[in-house]
Structure formats: C-alpha cells, structure tokens
PDB file of the backbone (N, CA, C, O) and the ligand in Angstrom, with CONECT records:
HET     ZN  A 101       1
ATOM      1  N   MET A   1      59.917 -69.486  38.660  1.00  0.00           N
ATOM      2  CA  MET A   1      60.298 -70.086  37.368  1.00  0.00           C
ATOM      3  C   MET A   1      61.304 -69.230  36.625  1.00  0.00           C
ATOM      4  O   MET A   1      60.909 -68.387  35.820  1.00  0.00           O
ATOM      5  N   PRO A   2      62.561 -69.416  36.865  1.00  0.00           N
ATOM      6  CA  PRO A   2      63.619 -68.644  36.201  1.00  0.00           C
ATOM      7  C   PRO A   2      63.667 -68.931  34.711  1.00  0.00           C
ATOM      8  O   PRO A   2      64.047 -68.091  33.896  1.00  0.00           O
ATOM      9  N   ARG A   3      63.278 -70.114  34.401  1.00  0.00           N
ATOM     10  CA  ARG A   3      63.351 -70.490  32.986  1.00  0.00           C
ATOM     11  C   ARG A   3      62.275 -69.781  32.194  1.00  0.00           C
ATOM     12  O   ARG A   3      61.165 -69.593  32.691  1.00  0.00           O
ATOM     13  N   LYS A   4      62.564 -69.406  31.040  1.00  0.00           N
ATOM     14  CA  LYS A   4      61.519 -68.767  30.232  1.00  0.00           C
ATOM     15  C   LYS A   4      60.524 -69.831  29.794  1.00  0.00           C
ATOM     16  O   LYS A   4      60.870 -70.983  29.533  1.00  0.00           O
ATOM     17  N   SER A   5      59.310 -69.402  29.729  1.00  0.00           N
ATOM     18  CA  SER A   5      58.260 -70.383  29.464  1.00  0.00           C
ATOM     19  C   SER A   5      58.417 -70.968  28.070  1.00  0.00           C
ATOM     20  O   SER A   5      58.503 -70.269  27.061  1.00  0.00           O
ATOM     21  N   ASP A   6      58.447 -72.272  28.079  1.00  0.00           N
ATOM     22  CA  ASP A   6      58.542 -72.939  26.780  1.00  0.00           C
ATOM     23  C   ASP A   6      57.151 -73.075  26.184  1.00  0.00           C
ATOM     24  O   ASP A   6      56.178 -73.352  26.886  1.00  0.00           O
ATOM     25  N   PRO A   7      57.082 -72.884  24.938  1.00  0.00           N
ATOM     26  CA  PRO A   7      55.798 -73.104  24.281  1.00  0.00           C
ATOM     27  C   PRO A   7      55.489 -74.589  24.250  1.00  0.00           C
ATOM     28  O   PRO A   7      56.368 -75.426  24.047  1.00  0.00           O
ATOM     29  N   SER A   8      54.261 -74.881  24.452  1.00  0.00           N
ATOM     30  CA  SER A   8      53.897 -76.300  24.395  1.00  0.00           C
ATOM     31  C   SER A   8      52.779 -76.514  23.392  1.00  0.00           C
ATOM     32  O   SER A   8      52.000 -75.616  23.074  1.00  0.00           O
ATOM     33  N   CYS A   9      52.740 -77.718  22.921  1.00  0.00           N
ATOM     34  CA  CYS A   9      51.758 -78.081  21.910  1.00  0.00           C
ATOM     35  C   CYS A   9      50.347 -77.814  22.426  1.00  0.00           C
ATOM     36  O   CYS A   9      49.947 -78.362  23.453  1.00  0.00           O
ATOM     37  N   PRO A  10      49.604 -76.988  21.730  1.00  0.00           N
ATOM     38  CA  PRO A  10      48.241 -76.658  22.155  1.00  0.00           C
ATOM     39  C   PRO A  10      47.306 -77.864  22.099  1.00  0.00           C
ATOM     40  O   PRO A  10      46.219 -77.856  22.677  1.00  0.00           O
ATOM     41  N   LEU A  11      47.741 -78.867  21.410  1.00  0.00           N
ATOM     42  CA  LEU A  11      46.870 -80.037  21.272  1.00  0.00           C
ATOM     43  C   LEU A  11      47.114 -81.065  22.356  1.00  0.00           C
ATOM     44  O   LEU A  11      46.175 -81.540  22.996  1.00  0.00           O
ATOM     45  N   CYS A  12      48.380 -81.408  22.563  1.00  0.00           N
ATOM     46  CA  CYS A  12      48.655 -82.479  23.515  1.00  0.00           C
ATOM     47  C   CYS A  12      49.490 -82.007  24.693  1.00  0.00           C
ATOM     48  O   CYS A  12      49.664 -82.740  25.667  1.00  0.00           O
ATOM     49  N   GLY A  13      50.014 -80.771  24.609  1.00  0.00           N
ATOM     50  CA  GLY A  13      50.746 -80.232  25.734  1.00  0.00           C
ATOM     51  C   GLY A  13      52.210 -80.599  25.754  1.00  0.00           C
ATOM     52  O   GLY A  13      52.938 -80.151  26.640  1.00  0.00           O
ATOM     53  N   ALA A  14      52.662 -81.390  24.818  1.00  0.00           N
ATOM     54  CA  ALA A  14      54.073 -81.749  24.752  1.00  0.00           C
ATOM     55  C   ALA A  14      54.876 -80.526  24.313  1.00  0.00           C
ATOM     56  O   ALA A  14      54.349 -79.630  23.654  1.00  0.00           O
ATOM     57  N   PRO A  15      56.125 -80.501  24.678  1.00  0.00           N
ATOM     58  CA  PRO A  15      56.977 -79.381  24.265  1.00  0.00           C
ATOM     59  C   PRO A  15      57.008 -79.262  22.750  1.00  0.00           C
ATOM     60  O   PRO A  15      57.223 -80.239  22.032  1.00  0.00           O
ATOM     61  N   SER A  16      56.788 -78.041  22.284  1.00  0.00           N
ATOM     62  CA  SER A  16      56.684 -77.869  20.844  1.00  0.00           C
ATOM     63  C   SER A  16      58.047 -77.952  20.183  1.00  0.00           C
ATOM     64  O   SER A  16      59.071 -77.588  20.761  1.00  0.00           O
ATOM     65  N   ALA A  17      58.026 -78.435  18.978  1.00  0.00           N
ATOM     66  CA  ALA A  17      59.265 -78.538  18.224  1.00  0.00           C
ATOM     67  C   ALA A  17      59.390 -77.317  17.326  1.00  0.00           C
ATOM     68  O   ALA A  17      58.415 -76.864  16.727  1.00  0.00           O
ATOM     69  N   PRO A  18      60.599 -76.797  17.246  1.00  0.00           N
ATOM     70  CA  PRO A  18      60.826 -75.585  16.444  1.00  0.00           C
ATOM     71  C   PRO A  18      60.393 -75.780  15.002  1.00  0.00           C
ATOM     72  O   PRO A  18      60.065 -74.833  14.287  1.00  0.00           O
ATOM     73  N   GLU A  19      60.406 -77.026  14.608  1.00  0.00           N
ATOM     74  CA  GLU A  19      60.067 -77.302  13.217  1.00  0.00           C
ATOM     75  C   GLU A  19      58.572 -77.228  12.971  1.00  0.00           C
ATOM     76  O   GLU A  19      58.110 -76.931  11.869  1.00  0.00           O
ATOM     77  N   PHE A  20      57.834 -77.510  14.033  1.00  0.00           N
ATOM     78  CA  PHE A  20      56.379 -77.589  13.850  1.00  0.00           C
ATOM     79  C   PHE A  20      55.648 -76.589  14.730  1.00  0.00           C
ATOM     80  O   PHE A  20      54.452 -76.724  14.985  1.00  0.00           O
ATOM     81  N   LYS A  21      56.382 -75.584  15.189  1.00  0.00           N
ATOM     82  CA  LYS A  21      55.792 -74.613  16.087  1.00  0.00           C
ATOM     83  C   LYS A  21      54.388 -74.216  15.665  1.00  0.00           C
ATOM     84  O   LYS A  21      54.126 -74.095  14.468  1.00  0.00           O
ATOM     85  N   PRO A  22      53.494 -74.013  16.589  1.00  0.00           N
ATOM     86  CA  PRO A  22      53.715 -74.224  18.028  1.00  0.00           C
ATOM     87  C   PRO A  22      53.415 -75.657  18.441  1.00  0.00           C
ATOM     88  O   PRO A  22      53.242 -75.950  19.624  1.00  0.00           O
ATOM     89  N   PHE A  23      53.357 -76.530  17.471  1.00  0.00           N
ATOM     90  CA  PHE A  23      53.000 -77.912  17.787  1.00  0.00           C
ATOM     91  C   PHE A  23      54.236 -78.750  18.068  1.00  0.00           C
ATOM     92  O   PHE A  23      55.369 -78.320  17.851  1.00  0.00           O
ATOM     93  N   CYS A  24      53.986 -79.952  18.556  1.00  0.00           N
ATOM     94  CA  CYS A  24      55.107 -80.784  18.961  1.00  0.00           C
ATOM     95  C   CYS A  24      55.542 -81.689  17.817  1.00  0.00           C
ATOM     96  O   CYS A  24      56.671 -82.178  17.783  1.00  0.00           O
ATOM     97  N   SER A  25      54.649 -81.894  16.909  1.00  0.00           N
ATOM     98  CA  SER A  25      54.974 -82.800  15.812  1.00  0.00           C
ATOM     99  C   SER A  25      54.066 -82.509  14.630  1.00  0.00           C
ATOM    100  O   SER A  25      53.101 -81.750  14.716  1.00  0.00           O
ATOM    101  N   ARG A  26      54.406 -83.125  13.566  1.00  0.00           N
ATOM    102  CA  ARG A  26      53.611 -82.891  12.370  1.00  0.00           C
ATOM    103  C   ARG A  26      52.190 -83.413  12.543  1.00  0.00           C
ATOM    104  O   ARG A  26      51.226 -82.859  12.015  1.00  0.00           O
ATOM    105  N   GLY A  27      52.102 -84.503  13.304  1.00  0.00           N
ATOM    106  CA  GLY A  27      50.785 -85.086  13.540  1.00  0.00           C
ATOM    107  C   GLY A  27      49.848 -84.075  14.163  1.00  0.00           C
ATOM    108  O   GLY A  27      48.714 -83.906  13.715  1.00  0.00           O
ATOM    109  N   CYS A  28      50.325 -83.401  15.199  1.00  0.00           N
ATOM    110  CA  CYS A  28      49.480 -82.439  15.885  1.00  0.00           C
ATOM    111  C   CYS A  28      49.185 -81.244  14.974  1.00  0.00           C
ATOM    112  O   CYS A  28      48.075 -80.713  14.964  1.00  0.00           O
ATOM    113  N   LYS A  29      50.169 -80.848  14.237  1.00  0.00           N
ATOM    114  CA  LYS A  29      49.980 -79.713  13.346  1.00  0.00           C
ATOM    115  C   LYS A  29      48.880 -80.023  12.333  1.00  0.00           C
ATOM    116  O   LYS A  29      47.974 -79.223  12.102  1.00  0.00           O
ATOM    117  N   ASP A  30      48.988 -81.189  11.748  1.00  0.00           N
ATOM    118  CA  ASP A  30      47.985 -81.590  10.761  1.00  0.00           C
ATOM    119  C   ASP A  30      46.608 -81.663  11.390  1.00  0.00           C
ATOM    120  O   ASP A  30      45.599 -81.252  10.817  1.00  0.00           O
ATOM    121  N   ARG A  31      46.617 -82.200  12.582  1.00  0.00           N
ATOM    122  CA  ARG A  31      45.324 -82.387  13.225  1.00  0.00           C
ATOM    123  C   ARG A  31      44.645 -81.052  13.476  1.00  0.00           C
ATOM    124  O   ARG A  31      43.442 -80.890  13.277  1.00  0.00           O
ATOM    125  N   ASP A  32      45.453 -80.104  13.918  1.00  0.00           N
ATOM    126  CA  ASP A  32      44.888 -78.796  14.189  1.00  0.00           C
ATOM    127  C   ASP A  32      44.370 -78.169  12.900  1.00  0.00           C
ATOM    128  O   ASP A  32      43.296 -77.568  12.859  1.00  0.00           O
ATOM    129  N   LEU A  33      45.163 -78.329  11.863  1.00  0.00           N
ATOM    130  CA  LEU A  33      44.770 -77.774  10.573  1.00  0.00           C
ATOM    131  C   LEU A  33      43.418 -78.338  10.159  1.00  0.00           C
ATOM    132  O   LEU A  33      42.500 -77.609   9.784  1.00  0.00           O
ATOM    133  N   LEU A  34      43.331 -79.644  10.238  1.00  0.00           N
ATOM    134  CA  LEU A  34      42.078 -80.297   9.851  1.00  0.00           C
ATOM    135  C   LEU A  34      40.939 -79.797  10.720  1.00  0.00           C
ATOM    136  O   LEU A  34      39.810 -79.610  10.265  1.00  0.00           O
ATOM    137  N   ASN A  35      41.271 -79.588  11.977  1.00  0.00           N
ATOM    138  CA  ASN A  35      40.254 -79.132  12.911  1.00  0.00           C
ATOM    139  C   ASN A  35      39.582 -77.862  12.419  1.00  0.00           C
ATOM    140  O   ASN A  35      38.363 -77.792  12.268  1.00  0.00           O
ATOM    141  N   TRP A  36      40.410 -76.869  12.175  1.00  0.00           N
ATOM    142  CA  TRP A  36      39.792 -75.600  11.809  1.00  0.00           C
ATOM    143  C   TRP A  36      39.329 -75.596  10.376  1.00  0.00           C
ATOM    144  O   TRP A  36      38.425 -74.846  10.010  1.00  0.00           O
ATOM    145  N   LEU A  37      39.939 -76.424   9.569  1.00  0.00           N
ATOM    146  CA  LEU A  37      39.439 -76.534   8.199  1.00  0.00           C
ATOM    147  C   LEU A  37      38.032 -77.107   8.222  1.00  0.00           C
ATOM    148  O   LEU A  37      37.133 -76.643   7.520  1.00  0.00           O
ATOM    149  N   GLY A  38      37.871 -78.121   9.044  1.00  0.00           N
ATOM    150  CA  GLY A  38      36.566 -78.760   9.140  1.00  0.00           C
ATOM    151  C   GLY A  38      35.502 -77.749   9.505  1.00  0.00           C
ATOM    152  O   GLY A  38      34.364 -77.835   9.042  1.00  0.00           O
ATOM    153  N   ASP A  39      35.875 -76.788  10.340  1.00  0.00           N
ATOM    154  CA  ASP A  39      34.920 -75.782  10.736  1.00  0.00           C
ATOM    155  C   ASP A  39      34.667 -74.777   9.623  1.00  0.00           C
ATOM    156  O   ASP A  39      33.539 -74.357   9.368  1.00  0.00           O
ATOM    157  N   GLY A  40      35.764 -74.412   8.973  1.00  0.00           N
ATOM    158  CA  GLY A  40      35.659 -73.382   7.955  1.00  0.00           C
ATOM    159  C   GLY A  40      34.996 -73.884   6.692  1.00  0.00           C
ATOM    160  O   GLY A  40      34.336 -73.145   5.962  1.00  0.00           O
ATOM    161  N   TYR A  41      35.192 -75.133   6.470  1.00  0.00           N
ATOM    162  CA  TYR A  41      34.648 -75.677   5.228  1.00  0.00           C
ATOM    163  C   TYR A  41      33.133 -75.881   5.287  1.00  0.00           C
ATOM    164  O   TYR A  41      32.459 -76.084   4.277  1.00  0.00           O
ATOM    165  N   ARG A  42      32.645 -75.819   6.502  1.00  0.00           N
ATOM    166  CA  ARG A  42      31.206 -76.044   6.636  1.00  0.00           C
ATOM    167  C   ARG A  42      30.457 -74.892   5.982  1.00  0.00           C
ATOM    168  O   ARG A  42      30.500 -73.763   6.470  1.00  0.00           O
ATOM    169  N   ILE A  43      29.807 -75.161   4.938  1.00  0.00           N
ATOM    170  CA  ILE A  43      29.119 -74.097   4.220  1.00  0.00           C
ATOM    171  C   ILE A  43      27.784 -73.782   4.886  1.00  0.00           C
ATOM    172  O   ILE A  43      26.936 -74.652   5.082  1.00  0.00           O
ATOM    173  N   PRO A  44      27.636 -72.518   5.223  1.00  0.00           N
ATOM    174  CA  PRO A  44      26.401 -72.092   5.880  1.00  0.00           C
ATOM    175  C   PRO A  44      25.255 -72.073   4.895  1.00  0.00           C
ATOM    176  O   PRO A  44      25.124 -71.135   4.108  1.00  0.00           O
ATOM    177  N   GLY A  45      24.452 -73.064   4.929  1.00  0.00           N
ATOM    178  CA  GLY A  45      23.326 -73.109   4.008  1.00  0.00           C
ATOM    179  C   GLY A  45      22.029 -73.224   4.767  1.00  0.00           C
ATOM    180  O   GLY A  45      22.024 -73.441   5.979  1.00  0.00           O
ATOM    181  N   PRO A  46      20.969 -73.084   4.082  1.00  0.00           N
ATOM    182  CA  PRO A  46      19.657 -73.216   4.726  1.00  0.00           C
ATOM    183  C   PRO A  46      19.429 -74.651   5.159  1.00  0.00           C
ATOM    184  O   PRO A  46      19.885 -75.582   4.495  1.00  0.00           O
ATOM    185  N   PRO A  47      18.752 -74.830   6.226  1.00  0.00           N
ATOM    186  CA  PRO A  47      18.461 -76.180   6.725  1.00  0.00           C
ATOM    187  C   PRO A  47      17.549 -76.919   5.761  1.00  0.00           C
ATOM    188  O   PRO A  47      16.690 -76.331   5.104  1.00  0.00           O
ATOM    189  N   ALA A  48      17.756 -78.178   5.701  1.00  0.00           N
ATOM    190  CA  ALA A  48      16.938 -78.970   4.789  1.00  0.00           C
ATOM    191  C   ALA A  48      15.489 -78.954   5.250  1.00  0.00           C
ATOM    192  O   ALA A  48      15.125 -79.512   6.285  1.00  0.00           O
ATOM    193  N   ASP A  49      14.714 -78.316   4.468  1.00  0.00           N
ATOM    194  CA  ASP A  49      13.307 -78.214   4.840  1.00  0.00           C
ATOM    195  C   ASP A  49      12.449 -78.944   3.828  1.00  0.00           C
ATOM    196  O   ASP A  49      12.658 -78.844   2.619  1.00  0.00           O
ATOM    197  N   ASN A  50      11.537 -79.638   4.316  1.00  0.00           N
ATOM    198  CA  ASN A  50      10.672 -80.378   3.396  1.00  0.00           C
ATOM    199  C   ASN A  50       9.353 -79.648   3.166  1.00  0.00           C
ATOM    200  O   ASN A  50       8.350 -80.223   2.742  1.00  0.00           O
ATOM    201  N   GLN A  51       9.404 -78.360   3.468  1.00  0.00           N
ATOM    202  CA  GLN A  51       8.163 -77.633   3.373  1.00  0.00           C
ATOM    203  C   GLN A  51       7.780 -77.424   1.906  1.00  0.00           C
ATOM    204  O   GLN A  51       8.630 -77.053   1.095  1.00  0.00           O
ATOM    205  N   GLY A  52       6.599 -77.641   1.581  1.00  0.00           N
ATOM    206  CA  GLY A  52       6.161 -77.400   0.217  1.00  0.00           C
ATOM    207  C   GLY A  52       6.477 -78.539  -0.710  1.00  0.00           C
ATOM    208  O   GLY A  52       5.961 -78.625  -1.824  1.00  0.00           O
ATOM    209  N   VAL A  53       7.335 -79.412  -0.233  1.00  0.00           N
ATOM    210  CA  VAL A  53       7.653 -80.524  -1.102  1.00  0.00           C
ATOM    211  C   VAL A  53       6.486 -81.477  -1.124  1.00  0.00           C
ATOM    212  O   VAL A  53       6.102 -82.079  -0.121  1.00  0.00           O
ATOM    213  N   ALA A  54       6.008 -81.570  -2.174  1.00  0.00           N
ATOM    214  CA  ALA A  54       4.927 -82.355  -2.594  1.00  0.00           C
ATOM    215  C   ALA A  54       4.390 -83.498  -1.812  1.00  0.00           C
ATOM    216  O   ALA A  54       5.133 -84.281  -1.219  1.00  0.00           O
ATOM    217  N   SER A  55       3.216 -83.582  -1.813  1.00  0.00           N
ATOM    218  CA  SER A  55       2.643 -84.784  -1.244  1.00  0.00           C
ATOM    219  C   SER A  55       2.443 -85.767  -2.363  1.00  0.00           C
ATOM    220  O   SER A  55       2.013 -85.423  -3.464  1.00  0.00           O
ATOM    221  N   GLU A  56       2.757 -86.961  -2.058  1.00  0.00           N
ATOM    222  CA  GLU A  56       2.689 -87.957  -3.121  1.00  0.00           C
ATOM    223  C   GLU A  56       1.250 -88.303  -3.502  1.00  0.00           C
ATOM    224  O   GLU A  56       0.987 -89.003  -4.481  1.00  0.00           O
ATOM    225  N   ASP A  57       0.365 -87.802  -2.717  1.00  0.00           N
ATOM    226  CA  ASP A  57      -1.051 -88.105  -2.935  1.00  0.00           C
ATOM    227  C   ASP A  57      -1.635 -87.107  -3.875  1.00  0.00           C
ATOM    228  O   ASP A  57      -1.967 -86.007  -3.435  1.00  0.00           O
ATOM    229  N   GLU A  58      -1.780 -87.387  -5.069  1.00  0.00           N
ATOM    230  CA  GLU A  58      -2.279 -86.350  -5.929  1.00  0.00           C
ATOM    231  C   GLU A  58      -3.621 -86.730  -6.532  1.00  0.00           C
ATOM    232  O   GLU A  58      -3.713 -87.494  -7.493  1.00  0.00           O
ATOM    233  N   GLY A  59      -4.604 -86.190  -5.956  1.00  0.00           N
ATOM    234  CA  GLY A  59      -5.958 -86.347  -6.463  1.00  0.00           C
ATOM    235  C   GLY A  59      -6.295 -87.728  -6.973  1.00  0.00           C
ATOM    236  O   GLY A  59      -5.427 -88.598  -7.046  1.00  0.00           O
ATOM    237  N   GLY A  60      -7.421 -87.916  -7.291  1.00  0.00           N
ATOM    238  CA  GLY A  60      -7.708 -89.198  -7.802  1.00  0.00           C
ATOM    239  C   GLY A  60      -9.077 -89.366  -8.056  1.00  0.00           C
ATOM    240  O   GLY A  60      -9.495 -90.432  -8.507  1.00  0.00           O
TER     241      GLY A  60
HETATM  242 ZN    ZN A 101      51.259 -82.356  20.209  1.00  0.00          ZN2+
END
C-alpha cells in the first residue's frame, strides 16, 4: 500500500471528510456525539429499591 492510509469514518467506514474529521459527514459526527453523551449523561445513582417502602396494610 504505497498510498498513505486514509482516515475513515469510525461509524460507517466511509472516507472521512476534512470538514467533519474523523467522520465522513455531519450525520455521523452528530451520531457519535450523541452516543458518548448518552453514556456520559447517565447519572450513576442508586438502584430503585422498594425496601422499607411501606406496606399499604396498616393495622386495623
Ligand atoms: Zn460515516
């Protein structure tokens, strides 16, 4: 391969455009952004536990 390796879109593999490097288009760029945002935005919180939450049956 005498040619220097062209960067390709990590999402779809199409040749990347200099404008959207390393992606091939704005669509892929946005998609990737959303991808990792979706992961990062996930707030690590405690699992929803119903422990201790009241029983509706209260004496009688
Ligand atoms: Zn792409």
